[in-house]
C-alpha positions in Angstrom: 163.2 119.7 89.8 161.6 116.4 90.4 159.1 115.1 87.7 155.9 113.5 88.9 154.5 110.9 86.5 151.1 111.3 88.6 150.5 114.9 87.7 150.5 113.8 83.8 147.0 113.0 82.6 147.0 110.1 80.3 143.2 110.2 79.6 140.7 107.4 80.0 141.8 104.0 79.3 140.5 101.5 76.5 138.6 99.6 79.2 137.0 102.8 80.6 135.9 103.9 76.9 134.4 100.3 76.3 132.5 100.2 79.4 130.9 103.7 78.8 130.1 102.7 75.1 128.2 99.5 76.5 126.3 101.2 79.2 125.1 104.1 76.4 124.2 101.3 73.7 122.5 99.1 76.3 120.4 102.0 77.4 119.7 103.5 74.0 118.3 106.5 75.6 120.0 109.8 76.6 121.7 109.5 80.1 123.0 112.3 82.5 126.8 111.8 83.5 125.3 110.8 86.9 123.4 107.9 85.5 126.3 106.8 83.6 128.5 106.8 86.6 125.9 104.9 88.5 125.6 102.3 85.8 129.4 101.8 86.0 129.0 101.2 89.7 130.7 104.7 90.5 134.2 103.1 89.4 134.9 106.1 87.0 135.4 109.5 88.6 133.6 112.4 87.1 137.0 114.1 85.6 137.7 111.0 83.8 134.2 110.4 82.5 134.2 113.9 81.1 137.6 113.1 79.4 136.1 110.0 78.0 132.9 111.7 76.7 135.0 114.5 75.3 137.0 111.9 73.3 133.9 109.7 72.1 132.5 113.0 71.2 135.5 114.1 69.1 135.3 110.7 67.2 131.5 111.4 66.7 130.5 108.3 68.7 128.4 110.2 71.2 126.3 113.5 71.2 127.1 115.2 74.6 125.1 118.2 75.7 127.8 118.8 78.2 127.6 119.1 82.0 124.1 119.1 83.2 123.0 117.8 79.9 122.5 114.3 78.5 124.7 112.0 76.6 123.6 109.3 73.7 125.3 106.8 71.9 125.2 107.6 68.1 126.3 105.4 65.4 130.0 105.9 64.2 131.1 104.9 60.7 132.6 101.5 60.5 135.9 103.0 59.3 136.0 104.9 62.7 135.1 101.9 64.8 137.7 99.8 63.1 140.5 102.4 63.5 139.7 103.0 67.1 139.6 99.3 67.7 142.9 98.6 66.2 141.7 96.5 63.5 142.8 96.4 60.0 
């Protein structure tokens, strides 16, 4: 049986998470997934965006109403931001 590395999802990259964070912070208003993808120049596919938003929501960095809803950046505690950015 051959193993395929392409079938394994590794989740969104740090660059993708950072780009989404930047878009949401600059807009400072709730945005649809479609608008987020447009702001990113459609460089991020819908499944990757969903994974990224789920990750950010799990770390209480965004409020996400889910597909068809809006997403808004919320302030995360400094300790969370520091841990996620790998700084001590």
